[in-house]
N, C-alpha and C positions, 0 to 999 in steps of 0.2 A: 642422673639417669635414675628410673627406678627400680627400687629391688625389695623381692620379697624379705618379712621378718624370718623367713625360716632359711632361706638363702644369704641373709647377713648372718644370721647366726653361725650358719658352717664356714663362713669365710672367713669371720674372725676370732671363732673358737674351736673353729677345726684345722684350717689352712695353714695360720701362723704357724699353731704349734708341731705341726707335722714335723718340718727343719729340724726341731729341735727331739722328737722322734729318731728319727733317721740317725742324728749323731747319737745318741743313746744305743742305738742298736750296734754301730761302729764296732763303741767301747763298747758295749758288751761281748761282742763278738769275736775282738782281740784278749780280750783278755778271759774268756771264760771258755771259749768255745770246747779248747782241745781236752780240757781235765771236767770232767763232769762226775757229777755224784752220784755214786750207787743208785738210792732211789731214784734218780732220775733217767737211768740210759732206759726206760721202758718207752720213755720220750724221745728216742733216739731215732729219726727214720733216715734211710739209705737212698738217695735220689738213684733212679732204675731208670727211671724214662719222664721226658722233658717238652712240655709244647713250647715253640718259640716263636710266637710272631710279633715284629716289629716295623716303625716306620722308619724310624732313625738308627740308621745301622753303626752311627758311631762307638766304637768301642766295642762290637760285637764279639768280632775275629777270637780275641782271645779266650773268650767264654768259649765258643764252640768246639776252639781246641781241647779246652780245659773239657769240656763233656765228652769229648773224644776216647780223651787218656784216661777217664773214672769211667771209659763201659756205658754212658748213658746214652737212651735208643732218642735220637732226636727228632721230634712231627714239628713240621711247618705247614707253610703257607705260600704261596704265590711268590713275591720279592725275597723275603728272607729265605726259604728256598733256595730260590736260583742265588743267592750269595753264598750260601752253605756250601752248595754245589760244586759254584769258582771255588772253596778253598779246598777240595779236595775231600769233603768228608762227608760221611755217611746222612741220609737224612730220607725220612718218611714224610711223603705228601700225605696232605692231610686228608684230600681223595679217597686216596689210597686204604684210607684207615676207617670213611667213612662211607668208601662204595658210593658218593655222589662228587659231582666234578663243581668246580667253583661258579654261581650264577649272578647274573643280573650287575655285572662288571665288580664280584668281586665283593659288593655288599654283603652275600651271603658267604660263607667258606668255612668259619668254625662253630656255624648253629646248626647242632645236632645233637643225638642221644650220645653216637660215641664218643663225643670229644669233652662232654659236659657231664657224661654217665663218668669218661674217664677219672673226673676231676674232684665231682661230686661225690663219688661212693665213700662210704666211713668202711675204713678199715676194721674195728671192731665193732662191727652190725655183719652179725650173720645173716638176714636177709638181705642185705646191700650186697656181700659176696656171695652167697648164692645168685642172684638176679646177674651179677658180672659175669659169672662163672656162666650161667645160660643162655647170655648175650653175647659173651664171648669179647666182653670191653677192657681194656686192660687198664689198671688203674695208671693217674699220669702225676707226676710227688714234685715236679717242678715246674712254671708256668713266669714263662718272659714274655712279657709285654710293653708298648708305649705305646700311647695314642696318638690318635691323628694330631696333628699341631693345630687346632682350633684356636687356641687363646692367641698365637703370632701369628693366621689367617686374619681372623678378625682386627688386629691391630693394625695391620696392613691394609685393610680395606679403609677403618676409621680414619686414619691417618691420609686418607685423601687419594691411594693407590687405586686409580680409576681400573685395574687390569684383574682385581679381585671382585668378581661378580658375586651375585645373591645365591648363585648356584651352588659355589665351588666353596663359598662358606658352608652352607650345608652338607655336600662331602666329605668336608672332615669332620661332621658330627658321625666319631664313632659308636659302632652300637656292639659289633662283635667282641672288641677290645674289651670296651666295660664290661661284657658280660662276662667274659672270662678273669677281669681282673676281680669282680666281684665275687665270681666262684670261686676262685683258689683261694679268695680271704672269709670265703665264711667258712671251707674245710681247712683251715689253719690246723686238724688236729694232725692233718695227713700229706698237705698239699705247702711246700715255700712261693709267694706269691713275690716275683722283683717286677713292681709295677712302671717303672721308671729306669731312664738309662742314669741317673744319676743314683742309682743305688746296685749300678754292675760290681761296683768296688767289694758291696761285701757278698756279691755270688761269688766273684773272684776268689774271695779266701775262704768261701764253703766250699767250692771245688778244689780249692788247695789243701785242705783239712777232711782229706776222704770221703767229701761228697755226702756229708752228713750232714744233718741241723738236728736240733733240739726245740720241745714245744715252747720254749717262750722266745724263742728266735719267730716263728712261725709267726708267734700271735701277735706281734710287735712288727713286724712286716704285714701283717693284716690288718693292724691298725691304721699305717702308712698310707694302704690300698688306698680304704675306704676314703682316708682324706681326701685322696688324689681323686677319684671316683667325685667325691662330693663337691669340692671346686670348680672341676671337668663340666658338673651339669648343673652347678649355678652361673658357669658361662657366660652355658648354651640359654638356659632362661632366662640372663640379662638381654642375650643379645635378641630374643624375641620380642621380649618386655618396651626395648628402646624401637624396636620395629614400630611400633603404636605410640609412641610417648610423644610430646608436645617437643622433644627438641626432635624427633622423627619429621615431625608434621611439619617446621617449620625450615625443613634441610639442614641441622646441622649437622656439623662431621665429631666425630666422637674420638676423641684423641687420650689415649690411655698414658698414666702417668708413672715417673718409677713409684711415687710412693704421694700420699697425701703433706700435708702442714708437717706432718712427722713418718719416722720411719716405718711405724708401724700402721698408717691408717692408707687405702689406699685413697686414689684420687683421680680424674680424668677430666676431661677440659671436652664442651662441647660448643663448638661455635666455629667461625674460621679467621686462623688467626692471618694467614696470607693476603686478606683483606686489608689487614693493620699493620704489618709491618714485615718484609725482608728480615731472613736471618742471612748475615754476610757473615758470620764465623760464629764459633764457640760448639759448648755442649748443649745436649737438650733441654730445651726450659722445664723450669719444677714449676711445681702447684705454686711454690713460693715465689718463683720468679714469677711467673706471671698477676699473682696477686699484686708484687712491687711495681711491675712495669704497670699495669693497670694505674695505680696509685698515681707513678710518676707522671703517664699522659693526662692525666686526668689534671692534674696541679699544671705542667706545662702548659696544657692547652688553653690555661686561663690570660696568657701574657700576650702581648703583641711587638713589644721590644722584645731585642735579642735579650734571650733569659737562659739561665743554667740553673738546675733544680738536682738538688742530688738528695736521693730516698734511703731510710734506713728501717725496716718492718714499717712499711706505708706509713711512713710519717716524711715529712721535711726536714734533714738535721740541716743544708744549707742551699739558700735560696739568694738569687740576686738578677736583676737586670743591668745592663751596663751595653757601651755602646760598642763592645765585640769580645766574642767568646773566651778568649782569655781572660778578658779582665774581668767576666762574668762569671766565670771559673774561682778565678784567683778569688772573687769577694762570697763566692756560696762554699767553697773552702774555709775560710774563715774564722766562720761563724762555728763552725764544728768537727776538725780536721778527726777527730777519733773516731766517731761516728760513722764519718767517710766510707771510710775503710772497708772493705767489703761492699759499702752501700753500691746502689743505683743511682744512676751519670742519666741527665736527658737534657735535651739543649736545642731552641728549636729554630735554630739557624746550623747552616753548613758546620760541620768540624773540621777545621782549616789544620795545615803543618802545626800550626805555630801554638794551637789550645793541644793538639794531638801529644805534642814531645811534652806538655806540662801534666797531663790526665797521665801519660805515662807511666809516670813518676809513682804514682798510688797503685795499690791491686782496690780492685774494683771487679766486681760480677758481670754486671751488664752497661753498656752504652747504646742510648736510643738517641737517632737524629735524622732529619729529613734528607740529610746526603753526607756524603763522606769526600773530600779532597784524597784525589788516589795513594799518594803521599801518606797523606794519614789512616789510612786504611791499612796502610803496607804496614804502615810504623803498628801500630793497635794490633793487627790479626796474627803478630809475630807469636802469641803468646793463647796456643791453641785454644785454651777451654773458656777464654774470654768472649763472652757473648756481643757480638755487635750487632744491632738491629737497626733496620732502616724504617722509620715512615712512613708509608705509604697514606695511611690516613687512617684520623682519631679518630673512631667510633662514636659518631652522637645518638649513641644510647637514652632514652626516654624514662627506661625504668630499672627500677634495683629491686632483688631479689635477696632471701632470705630464707634459709630454711630455720624451723619454728616448732617447738610444741608439736608435733610430728604431721606439721603442715610447713607450707608458706609463706611470711611474709613479704608482701608485693608493696611499694610506693613508686610515686614519680620521681624522676631523679633532681636532686635541686641544682636547678640549674642558673636561679639568680646568681647577679652580676653585678654587684656596686657600682652607681656610678655618681659623680659631683650631685647629678640633682637627688639622691639618694639621699645625704648626708646633710641633717636638720641639726644647726646648731643650738643646743639648749643652754648653752654658758653666755657667761659677758664674754669672756675672749675668744676669739675664732680663731680655727685655723689658718696657717698661713698658706698660700699653694701649693711649696715642699712640702707641706704636712696634711694637708691634701691629697696629694699623689701620693707618700708613704702610708697616710691611713686608706686607702684603695688599694692598695700593694697587701698592707697587712690582711683586709677582710678577704682578699682571694686568696692567701696562705690560710685563716684559720676555718674558712672552708670546707677544708680538706686536712684538718689536724681533730685527732679524737677532742668528746668532749671530757671533764670540763678543760677548754681550750682558754689558753691566754699567747698573740704572738707579739714581741716586739719587732720592730723595724724603723731604721731609716737611712734616705738616701736609698729607696730602693734596693735595700737590703734586709734580709731577715738576719740578725742579730741573738735570736731565740727562742723557743717554745717553752710552756709547759704543757704537757699533753697527756690528757687520758686520768685526771685528778678528781678525786671529790671533791673538792673544796675549789672553788674557783680563786679563795686567795694561796691556796698549794700552788695551784698553777701560778699564780703571778712571781710565787718566788720561787719557784723552780724556774724560771724564763730569767729570771732577775740573778738569780745565782749562777746560772749558765751563762750567762752573758760577760758576768764578770769573770769565769773563771776560763773562757779562750780571750781575753782584754778588750771586749767589747765595746766601744763608746755608749753608753747611756744617756749620755747628755741631749736634751731638746730630739729624743725620741721618742716614737708612734706606740702605741699601744692598742690591739684590739682583742673584743671578747667574743665566744660565741653564743653568748645571753648575758641575759642583765646582771647587774650588780643592786641586790637586793639591800647589803649595805654599802656605807662610804668607806668601808675597813682599804677594800684594792684602792681605789681613789689617795688613801690616804699614802701607802707603800709605794703606789708608781712613784707619787710626788717626792717622799724622799729618796728613790731613785735617778732625781731630773727628767723623766718621762713629761711629757709635756702638750699630749695631746690626745684623746683614747677616741677609740670609735665602739660603740655596744648597740645593740639592737633595743635597749629599751622597752618598757613593759612592766616593770612591778613599779608594785603601788607606796615603794619607797624612792622611787626616781630621784623624788625631790632632795632627798638626803644627798646623793650622789652629786647631785646636780651644785648643791650650797656647800660642798665640801671642793668640786671644782674649781667655782669662784673664790672662793680663800684661799686658795692655795695656786691662785694664777693658772689652771690649765684650760685648756681646749676640751670641747666634748660635742662629738655629735651621734644622732643617734637616727637609724636605718629604719626602722619597722621591720626589718625582716632577720630571722635566727637563724642560726646554721649550727643547730647539734649534728652532732655524728659518732653514736655510737659503736 
């Protein structure tokens, strides 16, 4: 989604603090509305006339009754007027005030000098007062408005709801409501603006306390009102911008997420999730969930044998290939049962009842599999928030995108899948058949591990990995220490590196840990030193010629 700098500023610098402003208002009103210093008595405004025009009538009835009890004249429009009449409360229709009917299907009803003149006239301006008397425009002291649900409508449309048409989206762009809010907020010296149903509790307190307001309260509500209209306008701008963006051109659906990587960040997904998986159970997928699901599917797609992968923060903390899903699960979990807590689990085989019973013992967020036995699904779905996904087809994307430096970085996806033919033995000792299989297994994992990366494996089981380190020595030491912490036997294990060894130090560390075979891309000017160290320490080394950096 493209967004202008001004819209971004409004979203992050105005909209987020508005809730804080609101809570401050509540606190201020509760503590200090009834006892005001004499120096501020001139700021007090009695509410005599209110304009009420809302889309959502939730919580409106007690406010209308409170206004009537305070002898406040109520002016209203359309559906709101009918709602008030059904309560048996007196109400003045806007068209009676303006002498002009609602037209164009309700698009024009409050846009009239008698309405905006009532809101915008200044009580302390002699010329305004004279013109108001001359044209018989009564002042309006309170404006209660909420906006058409534009955000809710575009969310429904972007989530794939075919019943939401372009015309319906356009009709949910509020014109009069925004204008009323801005006018009332501008004239905060005389008018209290209530711009959202979320502010009804505050208005109820005002009406219970003699229906009077002071300047500080009116000004604070003006700030909140402008925050609401700014956010509303930014949503509209983004919607129209999206219609001409690259996402719209390739027909990608937009799905607004609860938030981004953290709660203070906004997030959205553009794509067609329904083509990738079917959600069988659980809560709505979040931004982080989608990143982890992508990492899990990217990794599990590398394996043809029955395999289980456990992902935490986009990185494999457990992975194993075996003859059965239960065995694969148990061996994957053994590598790091601590990190597996709250993780993402992926299988490339059906989840049967036996493995489901084992998985059910652990708290996890998401499970992905091509299918589920009915008994397994019934068991796992007992926890309503647990997300269960049935893989339809892993998308064979050819590209990777990443925002950077006020632009976008683009590259081909790393689809290299090493085979036995890619492993060039460079040492006196050659890897055995089982070591060769484990080296290929480890290389598939290291490709999906953050650089600098080291992966240790044996018998097609991930023993441990070192990831995201600034030194390859640190990555190896991290992997060895972790393997030992979870009692993984490193004797005769293999090691894969995402890049070459510029020094023989990693070979020496590996030998001390009983690692007996190494795979690396090669390409260092000091390759010879690492090869010589392997020969001296009786370690087999292969070079692939392919580097797998992942930053």
